C-alpha positions as CSV (number, residue, x, y, z in Angstrom):
1,X,-12.2,40.3,-9.1
2,X,-14.6,39.6,-6.3
3,X,-17.4,39.0,-8.8
4,X,-15.2,36.7,-10.9
5,X,-14.2,34.7,-7.9
6,X,-17.7,34.4,-6.5
7,X,-19.0,33.2,-9.9
8,X,-16.1,30.7,-10.2
9,X,-16.9,29.3,-6.8
10,X,-20.7,29.2,-7.7
11,X,-19.9,27.1,-10.8
12,X,-17.7,24.7,-8.9
13,X,-20.4,24.3,-6.2
14,X,-23.2,23.8,-8.8
15,X,-21.1,21.0,-10.5
16,X,-20.5,19.4,-7.1
17,X,-24.2,19.4,-6.3
18,X,-25.6,18.6,-9.8
19,X,-22.7,16.3,-10.9
20,X,-22.9,17.7,-14.5
21,X,-24.5,20.7,-16.2
22,X,-24.5,22.3,-19.6
23,X,-23.8,26.0,-20.3
24,X,-27.5,26.7,-20.4
25,X,-28.0,24.6,-17.2
26,X,-25.4,26.7,-15.4
27,X,-26.9,30.0,-16.7
28,X,-30.2,29.1,-15.1
29,X,-28.5,29.3,-11.7
30,X,-26.2,32.2,-12.4
31,X,-27.0,35.9,-13.0
32,X,-24.6,36.1,-16.0
33,X,-24.7,35.6,-19.8
34,X,-23.9,32.3,-21.5
35,X,-20.8,33.9,-22.9
36,X,-19.6,34.8,-19.4
37,X,-20.3,31.2,-18.3
38,X,-18.2,29.9,-21.2
39,X,-15.3,32.2,-20.2
40,X,-15.3,30.8,-16.7
41,X,-15.5,27.2,-18.0
42,X,-12.5,27.7,-20.3
43,X,-10.5,28.9,-17.3
44,X,-11.6,26.1,-15.1
45,X,-10.8,23.5,-17.8
46,X,-7.4,25.1,-18.3
47,X,-6.8,24.6,-14.6
48,X,-7.9,21.0,-15.0
49,X,-10.6,21.5,-12.4
50,X,-13.4,20.5,-14.7
51,X,-13.8,18.2,-17.8
52,X,-16.5,17.9,-20.4
53,X,-18.4,15.3,-22.5
54,X,-20.4,15.8,-25.6
55,X,-23.9,14.3,-25.9
56,X,-25.6,14.0,-29.3
57,X,-29.2,15.0,-29.5
58,X,-32.0,13.5,-31.7
59,X,-32.3,17.0,-33.2
60,X,-30.1,20.0,-33.2
61,X,-26.5,20.5,-32.1
62,X,-24.8,18.2,-29.6
63,X,-24.8,19.4,-26.0
64,X,-21.6,19.7,-23.9
65,X,-21.9,18.8,-20.3
66,X,-19.3,19.8,-17.7
67,X,-18.3,18.0,-14.5
68,X,-15.6,18.2,-11.8
69,X,-12.3,16.4,-12.3
70,X,-10.6,14.6,-9.4
71,X,-8.6,17.7,-8.9
72,X,-11.8,19.8,-8.7
73,X,-13.3,17.4,-6.2
74,X,-10.3,17.9,-3.9
75,X,-11.2,21.6,-3.6
76,X,-14.1,20.5,-1.3
77,X,-13.2,19.5,2.3
78,X,-13.6,16.0,3.5
79,X,-13.5,14.3,6.9
80,X,-11.5,11.3,5.8
81,X,-8.7,12.0,8.2
82,X,-11.0,12.4,11.1
83,X,-12.9,9.3,10.3
84,X,-9.7,7.3,9.9
85,X,-8.4,8.4,13.3
86,X,-11.7,7.6,14.9
87,X,-11.7,4.1,13.4
88,X,-8.1,3.5,14.6
89,X,-9.1,4.7,18.1
90,X,-12.0,2.2,18.1
91,X,-9.6,-0.6,17.1
92,X,-7.1,0.4,19.7
93,X,-9.8,0.4,22.5
94,X,-11.3,-2.9,21.5
95,X,-8.1,-4.8,20.4
96,X,-5.2,-3.0,22.0
97,X,-2.0,-1.3,20.8
98,X,-0.7,-4.4,19.1
99,X,-3.5,-4.4,16.6
100,X,-2.6,-0.8,15.6
101,X,1.0,-1.8,15.2
102,X,0.1,-4.8,13.1
103,X,-2.0,-2.6,10.8
104,X,0.9,-0.2,10.0
105,X,3.4,-3.1,9.8
106,X,1.2,-4.8,7.2
107,X,0.9,-1.5,5.3
108,X,4.7,-1.2,5.3
109,X,5.1,-4.7,3.9
110,X,2.7,-3.9,1.0
111,X,4.5,-0.7,0.2
112,X,7.9,-2.4,0.4
113,X,7.0,-4.9,-2.3
114,X,5.7,-2.1,-4.5
115,X,8.8,0.1,-4.0
116,X,11.3,-2.7,-4.6
117,X,9.9,-3.1,-8.1
118,X,11.2,0.4,-8.8
119,X,14.4,0.6,-6.6
120,X,17.1,-1.8,-7.6
121,X,19.9,-3.2,-5.3
122,X,22.7,-2.5,-7.9
123,X,21.8,1.2,-8.3
124,X,23.9,3.9,-6.6
125,X,22.6,5.5,-3.4
126,X,21.7,8.7,-5.3
127,X,19.9,6.6,-8.0
128,X,17.9,4.8,-5.3
129,X,17.0,8.0,-3.6
130,X,15.9,9.5,-6.9
131,X,13.6,6.6,-7.5
132,X,12.3,6.8,-4.0
133,X,11.5,10.5,-4.5
134,X,9.7,9.7,-7.7
135,X,7.6,7.0,-6.0
136,X,6.8,9.3,-3.1
137,X,5.7,12.0,-5.4
138,X,3.3,9.7,-7.2
139,X,1.8,9.0,-3.7
140,X,1.3,12.7,-2.9
141,X,4.2,13.3,-0.6
142,X,5.7,16.3,-2.6
143,X,9.2,14.9,-2.2
144,X,12.3,16.5,-3.5
145,X,16.1,16.4,-2.9
146,X,17.4,18.8,-0.3
147,X,19.8,21.6,-1.0
148,X,22.8,19.4,-0.5
149,X,21.7,16.6,-2.8
150,X,24.8,14.5,-2.8
151,X,28.1,15.2,-1.1
152,X,31.1,13.3,0.2
153,X,32.1,13.7,3.8
154,X,35.3,11.8,4.6
155,X,34.7,8.2,3.7
156,X,30.9,8.6,3.4
157,X,28.5,9.6,0.6
158,X,25.6,11.6,2.0
159,X,22.2,12.2,0.3
160,X,19.2,14.0,1.7
161,X,15.6,14.5,0.6
162,X,12.5,16.1,1.9
163,X,8.8,15.5,1.9
164,X,6.6,18.6,2.1
165,X,3.3,16.9,2.4
166,X,2.1,14.0,4.5
167,X,-1.2,12.3,3.2
168,X,-1.6,10.7,6.6
169,X,-0.6,13.6,8.8
170,X,-3.7,13.4,11.0
171,X,-2.9,9.8,11.8
172,X,0.8,10.5,12.3
173,X,-0.1,13.2,14.8
174,X,-2.0,10.6,16.9
175,X,0.3,7.6,16.4
176,X,4.1,7.3,16.2
177,X,3.9,3.9,14.4
178,X,3.4,5.3,10.9
179,X,6.6,7.4,11.1
180,X,8.5,4.5,12.5
181,X,7.3,2.2,9.7
182,X,8.2,4.8,7.1
183,X,11.8,5.0,8.4
184,X,12.0,1.2,8.4
185,X,10.6,1.1,4.8
186,X,13.2,3.5,3.6
187,X,16.0,1.5,5.2
188,X,14.8,-1.6,3.5
189,X,14.3,-0.2,0.0
190,X,17.5,1.9,0.1
191,X,19.6,-1.0,1.5
192,X,21.2,0.9,4.4
193,X,20.6,1.5,8.1
194,X,22.4,4.8,8.0
195,X,19.2,6.9,7.6
196,X,18.3,9.8,10.0
197,X,15.1,11.7,10.1
198,X,16.2,15.2,11.0
199,X,12.7,16.9,10.7
200,X,9.2,15.6,10.9
201,X,5.8,17.2,9.9
202,X,4.0,15.3,12.7
203,X,6.4,16.9,15.2
204,X,5.8,20.5,13.9
205,X,8.5,20.6,11.2
206,X,7.8,22.2,7.8
207,X,8.8,18.9,6.1
208,X,9.9,15.3,6.8
209,X,13.6,15.5,6.0
210,X,15.9,12.4,5.7
211,X,19.7,12.2,5.6
212,X,21.1,9.0,4.1
213,X,24.7,8.0,4.4
214,X,26.7,5.2,2.8
215,X,30.3,4.3,3.2
216,X,32.5,4.6,0.1
């Protein structure tokens, strides 16, 4: 198992460095047979970590080259979050807190227009939340309905959902404005002020959980 995992990682790192390689090209860097290389490539393609393209040759058989997919690229760490926070800190120091607030408010406005194309005023609360969950999933938030999806308490309908990933977690850890803007965004697109954030990743929670209520 250790050998398999080390070879797998070596293939991924070679494709990261060289951008694309054929089976024979990979074999030159690895102490395994071409058949073994192909077995690893089949597994990596099955996991959608690599893709391939066929290049015709003037003579002989076409050659298949392999490269990382977007999913494969994401296996390698980046410093995007750190850079983004540093840029925001520079803006804050040179232009003040109002500039930071304006940046996130403008982002909220852009997202609101996008979300309102998918979430309609005439939909029920549950339908609106379902659309919101779908949109958030497309944006990488790993959103889903909570255990008590929809229930009636007295004269109110209550719906809750959770987000288990925050693509801007590093920024939200440093600034409160993104979380505040998210809450305002949800109020706008769902058409109700009765939204409560009962858990938050930026504050140490395992998820960002929202409870939405609507009078019957």
